[in-house]
C-alpha positions as CSV (number, residue, x, y, z in Angstrom):
1,X,12.2,68.2,144.7
2,X,12.9,71.6,143.2
3,X,15.3,72.4,146.1
4,X,17.2,69.2,145.5
5,X,17.4,69.9,141.7
6,X,18.7,73.4,142.4
7,X,21.3,72.0,144.9
8,X,22.5,69.3,142.5
9,X,22.7,71.7,139.5
10,X,24.7,74.2,141.6
11,X,27.1,71.3,142.7
12,X,27.7,70.1,139.1
13,X,28.2,73.7,137.9
14,X,30.8,74.2,140.7
15,X,32.6,71.0,139.7
16,X,32.5,72.2,136.0
17,X,33.9,75.7,136.9
18,X,36.7,74.2,138.9
19,X,37.5,71.6,136.3
20,X,37.7,74.3,133.6
21,X,39.9,76.4,135.9
22,X,42.4,73.5,136.1
23,X,42.3,73.0,132.3
24,X,42.7,76.7,131.7
25,X,46.1,76.8,133.5
26,X,47.6,74.0,131.4
27,X,48.7,73.4,127.8
28,X,48.0,70.4,125.6
29,X,51.1,68.4,126.6
30,X,50.5,69.1,130.3
31,X,46.8,68.0,130.1
32,X,48.0,64.7,128.5
33,X,50.9,64.1,130.9
34,X,50.8,61.1,133.2
35,X,52.7,61.3,136.5
36,X,53.6,57.6,135.9
37,X,52.5,54.6,133.9
38,X,49.9,53.5,136.4
39,X,48.3,57.0,136.7
40,X,45.9,58.9,134.5
41,X,46.4,62.2,132.7
42,X,43.8,64.9,133.1
43,X,42.7,64.0,129.6
44,X,42.0,60.5,130.7
45,X,40.0,61.7,133.7
46,X,37.9,64.0,131.6
47,X,37.2,61.2,129.1
48,X,36.4,58.9,132.0
49,X,33.9,61.3,133.5
50,X,32.3,61.6,130.0
51,X,32.0,57.8,129.8
52,X,30.4,57.7,133.3
53,X,27.8,60.2,132.2
54,X,27.2,58.2,129.0
55,X,26.6,55.0,131.1
56,X,24.8,56.4,134.2
57,X,22.8,59.4,132.7
58,X,22.4,58.9,129.0
59,X,21.8,55.1,129.3
60,X,20.7,54.6,132.9
61,X,18.3,57.5,133.1
62,X,17.5,58.5,129.5
63,X,17.7,55.0,128.0
64,X,19.7,56.1,124.9
65,X,21.3,52.7,124.3
66,X,24.9,54.0,123.9
67,X,27.9,51.8,124.4
68,X,30.8,52.6,126.6
69,X,34.3,51.2,126.5
70,X,35.5,51.9,130.0
71,X,38.9,50.4,129.6
72,X,39.7,52.7,126.6
73,X,39.1,55.7,128.9
74,X,42.3,54.8,130.8
75,X,44.5,53.9,127.8
76,X,47.1,56.4,126.8
77,X,45.4,59.1,124.6
78,X,45.9,62.6,123.4
79,X,43.3,65.3,123.4
80,X,43.9,69.0,122.8
81,X,43.0,71.6,125.4
82,X,40.1,72.8,123.1
83,X,38.8,69.2,122.8
84,X,38.9,68.8,126.6
85,X,37.1,72.0,127.2
86,X,34.4,71.0,124.8
87,X,34.0,67.5,126.2
88,X,33.9,69.0,129.8
89,X,31.2,71.6,128.9
90,X,29.1,69.1,127.0
91,X,29.3,66.5,129.7
92,X,28.2,68.8,132.5
93,X,25.5,70.4,130.3
94,X,24.1,66.9,129.8
95,X,23.9,66.4,133.6
96,X,22.4,69.8,134.3
97,X,19.8,69.4,131.5
98,X,18.9,66.0,132.7
99,X,18.5,67.1,136.3
100,X,16.5,70.1,135.3
101,X,14.1,68.2,133.1
102,X,13.5,65.1,135.2
103,X,10.0,64.6,136.5
104,X,9.7,63.5,140.1
105,X,8.8,59.9,139.3
106,X,12.0,59.4,137.3
107,X,14.1,60.2,140.4
108,X,12.7,57.2,142.1
109,X,13.2,54.8,139.2
110,X,16.1,52.4,139.5
111,X,18.9,51.3,137.3
112,X,21.2,48.3,137.7
113,X,24.7,49.3,138.7
114,X,27.3,46.6,139.3
115,X,24.5,44.1,140.1
116,X,22.8,46.4,142.6
117,X,19.6,48.4,142.0
118,X,20.1,52.1,142.7
119,X,17.7,54.9,142.3
120,X,18.4,57.6,139.7
121,X,18.7,60.1,142.6
122,X,21.3,57.9,144.2
123,X,23.2,57.7,140.9
124,X,23.2,61.4,140.4
125,X,24.6,61.9,143.9
126,X,27.1,59.2,143.3
127,X,28.2,61.0,140.1
128,X,28.7,64.3,142.0
129,X,30.9,62.4,144.5
130,X,32.8,60.5,141.8
131,X,33.4,63.6,139.7
132,X,34.6,65.5,142.8
133,X,37.2,62.7,143.4
134,X,38.5,63.0,139.9
135,X,38.5,66.8,140.2
136,X,40.8,66.4,143.2
137,X,43.2,64.2,141.0
138,X,43.1,66.9,138.3
139,X,44.0,69.6,140.8
140,X,46.8,67.6,142.2
141,X,48.3,66.9,138.7
142,X,47.9,70.7,138.0
143,X,49.8,71.5,141.2
144,X,52.5,69.0,140.3
145,X,53.0,70.6,137.0
146,X,52.6,74.3,137.9
147,X,54.1,74.2,141.4
148,X,54.0,77.7,142.9
149,X,52.3,79.1,139.7
150,X,49.2,76.9,140.2
151,X,46.1,79.0,141.0
152,X,43.7,77.3,143.4
153,X,40.2,76.6,142.0
154,X,38.2,77.1,145.1
155,X,38.1,80.8,144.7
156,X,36.2,82.0,141.5
157,X,38.1,84.5,139.4
158,X,36.8,88.0,139.6
159,X,35.4,89.4,136.4
């Protein structure tokens, strides 16, 4: 189980790094820009990922009893770059901490998701997939805005 935990933590840290790389390249207005009325802004996507963690991790695994308004995550909203960085870091820290602290028996427990019983391990893997999909949308929006000045996120910055 330790190898699986390490792999999952590494995956979520990679998604975090790449998300922050996209955010870093854009200003407040760009982060809240919607390509069209039926599309989401990067801010919407970040708030949506936070809502997903609230529902699947904090409620589904840790039983915190929080409420989520999923529809509000997709309404027009405005978040500053600093707010989005903070939300992103807190969201992924919650996931990493949960994975790191979960005893083996908790991985096998189930939660009801859209009328289907799923194990917590399955949910965490689903979160990694889901968040990667939204990262792809964020990268695409970043490329639309920055065009040739967009810096790809797949290669970590050298320190």
